[in-house]
SERO-4910 file (N, C-alpha, C, O; in steps of 0.05 Angstrom, whole numbers):
BEGIN
 pado doro    nc1    nc2    nc3   cac1   cac2   cac3    cc1    cc2    cc3    oc1    oc2    oc3
  Unk    A     17    -24      0      0      0      0     17     25      0     39     25     12
  Unk    A      9     46    -14     25     71    -14     27     84     14      8     83     29
  Unk    A     50     96     19     54    111     44     50     93     69     43    104     90
  Unk    A     56     68     67     52     49     89     79     41    100     98     35     85
  Unk    A     81     40    127    106     31    140    103      1    146     83     -9    156
  Unk    A    124    -14    139    125    -42    143    150    -49    160    170    -35    159
  Unk    A    148    -70    176    171    -81    191    179   -106    177    163   -124    174
  Unk    A    204   -108    168    213   -131    152    240   -142    161    256   -128    173
  Unk    A    243   -168    156    269   -181    156    274   -191    128    255   -198    114
  Unk    A    299   -191    119    305   -202     93    322   -226     97    341   -226    112
  Unk    A    315   -248     83    330   -273     85    341   -280     57    327   -279     37
  Unk    A    366   -287     57    379   -297     32    387   -326     37    399   -333     57
  Unk    A    381   -342     17    388   -371     19    404   -379     -5    398   -372    -28
  Unk    A    426   -394      0    441   -406    -22    450   -434    -14    441   -444      7
  Unk    A    467   -446    -29    476   -473    -23    492   -475      3    494   -498     14
  Unk    A    501   -454     14    516   -454     39    499   -450     64    508   -454     86
  Unk    A    474   -443     60    456   -438     82    439   -413     78    434   -405     56
  Unk    A    432   -401    100    415   -377     98    425   -356    118    439   -362    137
  Unk    A    418   -332    111    425   -309    128    401   -291    130    389   -284    109
  Unk    A    394   -282    154    371   -264    157    380   -238    171    395   -238    190
  Unk    A    371   -216    159    377   -190    171    362   -186    196    342   -199    202
  Unk    A    371   -167    212    354   -158    234    330   -143    223    331   -134    200
  Unk    A    309   -140    239    285   -127    229    289    -97    227    303    -85    244
  Unk    A    277    -85    207    278    -56    204    251    -46    193    236    -61    181
  Unk    A    246    -20    197    222     -8    186    228      4    159    249     16    155
  Unk    A    209      1    141    212     12    114    185     24    107    164     16    117
  Unk    A    185     44     89    161     56     80    160     54     49    180     57     35
  Unk    A    136     50     40    131     52     11    128     82      4    125     98     22
  Unk    A    129     88    -21    126    116    -30     98    125    -27     79    109    -23
  Unk    A     94    151    -28     68    164    -24     50    158    -47     59    152    -69
  Unk    A     24    159    -41      3    155    -62      4    179    -82     16    200    -76
  Unk    A     -8    175   -104     -7    195   -126    -19    222   -117    -10    243   -127
  Unk    A    -38    223    -98    -50    248    -89    -32    264    -71    -38    287    -65
  Unk    A     -9    253    -63     10    268    -46     28    284    -63     41    274    -82
  Unk    A     31    310    -57     45    328    -75     75    330    -69     91    337    -87
  Unk    A     83    324    -44    111    328    -37    119    358    -34    142    364    -32
  Unk    A     99    375    -32    104    404    -30    117    411     -3    109    400     18
  Unk    A    136    429     -4    149    440     20    143    470     21    143    484      1
  Unk    A    139    479     46    137    508     51    156    515     74    155    501     95
  Unk    A    172    535     70    192    542     90    186    571    100    184    589     84
  Unk    A    184    574    126    177    600    138    198    607    159    208    590    174
  Unk    A    203    633    161    218    644    183    202    667    196    187    680    182
  Unk    A    206    671    222    191    692    235    205    719    234    195    739    243
  Unk    A    229    720    222    245    744    219    251    747    189    246    729    173
  Unk    A    263    770    180    269    773    152    289    752    142    305    741    157
  Unk    A    287    746    116    305    727    103    319    741     79    308    760     68
  Unk    A    342    730     72    357    740     49    355    718     28    371    699     28
  Unk    A    337    721      9    333    701    -12    353    702    -34    352    686    -53
  Unk    A    373    720    -32    394    720    -52    411    694    -50    425    687    -69
  Unk    A    410    680    -28    424    655    -24    408    631    -33    419    609    -35
  Unk    A    383    634    -39    365    612    -46    370    603    -75    376    619    -92
  Unk    A    367    577    -80    367    568   -107    342    578   -121    322    583   -108
  Unk    A    342    582   -147    319    592   -161    294    575   -155    294    551   -156
  Unk    A    272    589   -148    247    576   -142    245    564   -114    226    550   -108
  Unk    A    265    570    -97    266    558    -70    266    580    -49    278    576    -28
  Unk    A    254    602    -54    254    624    -34    239    617     -9    218    603    -10
  Unk    A    250    625     13    237    622     39    218    645     43    220    666     30
  Unk    A    199    642     61    180    663     68    189    675     95    190    661    115
  Unk    A    196    701     95    205    714    119    182    730    132    161    734    120
  Unk    A    187    738    157    168    754    172    140    741    174    120    755    173
  Unk    A    140    715    176    115    700    177    103    700    205    118    697    224
  Unk    A     77    704    207     63    702    232     58    672    237     39    661    225
  Unk    A     74    659    254     71    630    258     44    623    271     33    602    265
  Unk    A     33    641    288      7    636    300    -14    633    278    -30    614    278
  Unk    A    -14    652    260    -34    652    238    -31    627    221    -50    614    214
  Unk    A     -6    621    214     -1    598    196     -8    571    209    -20    554    197
  Unk    A     -1    568    235     -7    543    249    -37    541    253    -49    519    250
  Unk    A    -50    563    260    -79    562    264    -93    554    238   -113    539    239
  Unk    A    -84    564    215    -95    556    189    -93    526    185   -112    513    177
  Unk    A    -70    515    192    -66    486    188    -84    470    207    -96    450    199
  Unk    A    -86    478    233   -103    465    252   -132    466    243   -147    446    244
  Unk    A   -141    490    234   -168    493    225   -175    477    200   -198    471    195
  Unk    A   -154    469    185   -158    453    161   -159    423    166   -167    408    149
  Unk    A   -150    415    190   -150    387    197   -178    375    196   -197    387    207
  Unk    A   -181    352    184   -207    339    181   -210    314    199   -232    307    207
  Unk    A   -188    301    205   -190    275    217   -172    272    242   -182    262    263
  Unk    A   -147    279    240   -129    274    263   -106    295    264    -98    306    244
  Unk    A    -96    299    288    -72    314    293    -56    299    314    -65    293    336
  Unk    A    -31    292    307    -12    279    325      9    300    331     22    310    312
  Unk    A     13    307    356     27    331    365     49    323    385     42    312    406
  Unk    A     74    328    379     96    323    397    109    350    403    115    366    385
  Unk    A    112    356    429    121    383    436    136    383    463    129    368    481
  Unk    A    157    399    465    170    403    490    157    425    506    152    422    530
  Unk    A    152    448    493    141    471    508    116    482    493    118    488    469
  Unk    A     94    484    507     69    494    495     56    513    515     44    504    535
  Unk    A     59    539    510     49    559    530     45    586    516     55    591    495
  Unk    A     30    603    529     26    631    522      6    636    499     -9    655    501
  Unk    A      6    619    479     -9    624    455    -37    612    457    -42    590    447
  Unk    A    -55    627    469    -82    617    473    -97    612    447   -115    596    446
  Unk    A    -90    626    426   -103    622    400    -98    593    390   -116    581    378
  Unk    A    -74    583    395    -68    555    386    -82    535    404    -94    516    394
  Unk    A    -82    540    430    -98    523    449   -127    522    440   -139    501    438
  Unk    A   -139    546    435   -167    547    427   -172    533    400   -192    519    398
  Unk    A   -154    535    381   -157    522    355   -156    492    359   -172    477    346
  Unk    A   -139    482    376   -137    453    381   -163    443    395   -173    422    387
  Unk    A   -173    458    414   -197    449    427   -221    450    407   -237    432    408
  Unk    A   -222    470    391   -243    471    370   -241    448    351   -261    437    342
  Unk    A   -217    440    344   -213    417    326   -225    392    339   -238    376    326
  Unk    A   -219    388    365   -230    365    379   -261    367    380   -274    346    375
  Unk    A   -272    390    384   -301    394    385   -313    385    358   -335    374    358
  Unk    A   -300    392    336   -311    384    310   -305    356    302   -311    348    279
  Unk    A   -292    340    319   -288    312    315   -260    303    307   -255    280    301
  Unk    A   -241    322    306   -213    315    299   -201    300    323   -203    308    346
  Unk    A   -188    277    317   -174    262    338   -147    274    344   -130    277    326
  Unk    A   -143    282    369   -118    296    377   -104    279    398   -116    272    418
  Unk    A    -78    274    393    -62    261    414    -36    276    416    -25    285    396
  Unk    A    -25    277    440     -2    293    445     19    277    460     12    263    479
  Unk    A     44    279    452     67    270    468     81    295    478     88    312    462
  Unk    A     85    296    504     95    319    518    119    311    535    120    288    544
  Unk    A    137    329    539    160    323    556    151    317    584    130    326    593
  Unk    A    167    302    599    161    295    627    168    319    645    186    317    661
  Unk    A    153    340    642    158    365    657    132    372    671    111    360    666
  Unk    A    134    392    688    110    403    700     92    414    678    102    428    661
  Unk    A     66    408    679     48    417    658     48    448    657     43    461    677
  Unk    A     53    459    633     49    487    629     19    493    628      3    475    623
  Unk    A     11    518    632    -17    525    635    -34    516    611    -55    505    614
  Unk    A    -24    521    587    -40    514    563    -42    484    559    -62    474    550
  Unk    A    -21    470    566    -23    441    565    -43    430    585    -58    412    579
  Unk    A    -43    442    609    -63    434    629    -91    440    619   -109    424    624
  Unk    A    -94    462    605   -121    468    593   -130    447    574   -153    439    574
  Unk    A   -111    437    557   -118    415    538   -125    390    553   -144    376    546
  Unk    A   -110    383    574   -116    360    590   -144    363    603   -160    344    603
  Unk    A   -149    386    614   -176    391    626   -198    389    606   -221    383    613
  Unk    A   -192    394    580   -212    392    559   -216    363    549   -231    358    531
  Unk    A   -201    345    561   -203    317    554   -184    307    533   -188    284    523
  Unk    A   -164    323    526   -145    314    505   -126    294    517   -116    298    540
  Unk    A   -120    273    502   -101    252    511    -73    263    509    -63    270    487
  Unk    A    -59    265    532    -31    274    533    -14    252    545    -19    244    568
  Unk    A      5    243    531     24    222    541     51    236    546     62    248    528
  Unk    A     60    234    571     87    244    577    108    223    569    104    199    573
  Unk    A    129    233    558    150    214    549    163    201    573    163    210    595
  Unk    A    175    178    567    190    163    587    215    178    595    229    188    577
  Unk    A    220    180    620    243    196    630    268    180    633    287    189    646
  Unk    A    269    155    623    291    137    627    318    148    619    338    142    632
  Unk    A    320    165    598    346    174    589    355    199    604    379    204    603
  Unk    A    337    213    616    345    237    630    348    262    612    350    284    621
  Unk    A    347    257    586    350    279    567    323    292    561    302    280    565
  Unk    A    324    317    552    299    331    544    288    319    519    303    310    502
  Unk    A    261    319    517    249    312    492    246    337    476    231    355    482
  Unk    A    262    340    455    263    365    440    247    365    415    248    384    399
  Unk    A    231    344    410    214    343    386    194    365    387    184    373    408
  Unk    A    187    375    364    165    394    361    154    391    333    164    402    313
  Unk    A    132    376    331    120    372    305     91    364    308     82    355    329
  Unk    A     76    369    287     48    361    285     44    346    259     53    355    238
  Unk    A     30    324    260     22    309    236     -8    312    232    -23    306    250
  Unk    A    -16    323    209    -44    328    204    -55    307    185    -45    304    162
  Unk    A    -76    293    193    -93    276    177    -80    252    165    -92    239    147
  Unk    A    -57    243    174    -45    219    164    -62    194    171    -64    175    155
  Unk    A    -75    195    194    -91    172    203   -116    169    187   -130    148    190
  Unk    A   -123    188    170   -146    185    152   -135    173    126   -120    187    112
  Unk    A   -141    148    120   -129    135     97   -144    140     71   -137    128     51
  Unk    A   -164    158     71   -179    163     47   -167    184     28   -174    185      5
  Unk    A   -148    200     38   -137    221     21   -108    227     28   -103    239     50
  Unk    A    -90    220     11    -61    226     16    -55    255     13    -35    265     22
  Unk    A    -73    270     -1    -68    299     -5    -73    317     19    -66    340     18
  Unk    A    -85    305     40    -90    321     64    -68    317     86    -70    330    106
  Unk    A    -49    300     81    -28    294    101     -7    316    101      7    320     81
  Unk    A     -5    330    123     15    352    126     31    348    151     21    338    171
  Unk    A     56    355    149     74    355    173     82    384    179     91    398    161
  Unk    A     79    392    204     89    418    213    113    412    230    111    396    249
  Unk    A    136    423    224    160    418    239    178    443    240    169    464    231
  Unk    A    202    441    250    220    464    250    231    467    278    230    450    295
  Unk    A    242    491    283    257    496    307    240    507    330    248    506    353
  Unk    A    216    517    324    201    532    344    183    515    362    166    500    352
  Unk    A    186    518    388    166    509    406    142    528    404    145    550    394
  Unk    A    120    520    414     96    536    411     92    553    436     77    547    454
  Unk    A    108    575    437    107    595    458    110    622    446    118    625    423
  Unk    A    103    643    461    105    670    451    133    677    444    139    688    422
  Unk    A    152    671    461    180    677    456    190    663    430    203    675    413
  Unk    A    184    638    427    193    623    404    180    632    378    193    632    357
  Unk    A    155    639    379    141    648    355    146    677    348    146    684    324
  Unk    A    151    694    368    152    722    363    178    737    370    183    759    359
  Unk    A    194    726    387    218    740    396    243    727    384    259    741    371
  Unk    A    247    702    390    271    688    380    270    684    350    248    684    338
  Unk    A    293    681    338    294    675    309    289    645    305    304    628    315
  Unk    A    267    639    291    258    611    289    249    605    260    245    623    244
  Unk    A    246    579    254    236    571    228    215    550    231    213    536    252
  Unk    A    199    547    210    178    526    208    180    514    180    184    529    161
  Unk    A    177    488    179    175    474    153    149    459    152    142    444    171
  Unk    A    134    463    131    110    448    126    115    430    102    125    439     81
  Unk    A    107    404    104    111    385     83     85    371     78     72    361     97
  Unk    A     76    369     53     53    354     46     63    328     33     67    327      8
  Unk    A     66    307     49     76    282     39     66    259     56     72    259     80
  Unk    A     52    241     44     41    218     59     61    201     73     58    195     97
  Unk    A     83    194     59    103    176     71    118    189     94    124    177    114
  Unk    A    125    215     91    139    229    112    120    231    136    129    228    159
  Unk    A     95    238    132     76    239    154     74    212    168     71    211    192
  Unk    A     75    190    152     74    163    164     98    158    182     95    146    204
  Unk    A    122    167    174    146    163    190    144    178    216    151    168    237
  Unk    A    133    203    216    130    218    240    108    206    258    110    206    282
  Unk    A     86    197    246     65    184    261     75    159    275     65    152    297
  Unk    A     94    146    264    106    122    276    117    128    304    119    110    321
  Unk    A    124    153    309    134    161    335    113    158    357    119    156    381
  Unk    A     88    156    349     66    154    369     58    126    375     42    121    392
  Unk    A     70    106    361     63     78    365     80     67    387    105     69    386
  Unk    A     67     56    407     82     45    430     86     15    426     98      2    443
***
C-alpha cells in the first residue's frame, strides 16, 4: 500500500545456508495524491539571494496565523509532539475547537510540570502522554502530523516541523523557522513516533 510503514526481515538462501537480517522499518512511496510540496517559513526577515531559483523562503511569517490555518484545516487527526506549549491561547483554542468538530488529537509531551495551556488541553479531555524519562535527556521534538490517520486522502497529510516550540518567545521574539511538508510517507514516519 502507498505511504505504508512495514517491519521486515530479509532472508537470503544459497547452497551454503541462509542469512537473515535484523528487522527494520521501511516505507513505501506516497500515493499519487500526495504532492511532496514544501513550505519554509521564518519569523524574521530572510535574504533570498542565497536561495536556489524557485526555492525562496518566506520571511516575517506570523507563525500563530499559519499554524492556526493548518489546525483549522485538519479533518481527521492531529498527532502533536512538543517540549514547550504555552502563552499562545489562539493555538490552544484552535486545538480544542478541532476536537469539538471531531478531529482526533493526541499529544506526546516532555516529562515536565504541565504548562498552563497544556493543562487546559488535559482539562478539555485531550489525551496527553508524557515521554518516558529513562534517558534523563529533554524531549526536544516539536511537530504536528495532520490527517495521516485518515487513509482516504493522501493529499490532506501535512507535517508541521521546525525549530520553534509553541510559545510566545519562540514564535515572536527568538529567530525561528517552520517547515510544512505535504507528503504521505513522511507523515507516516512521524506518526510512527506515536506507536508504542
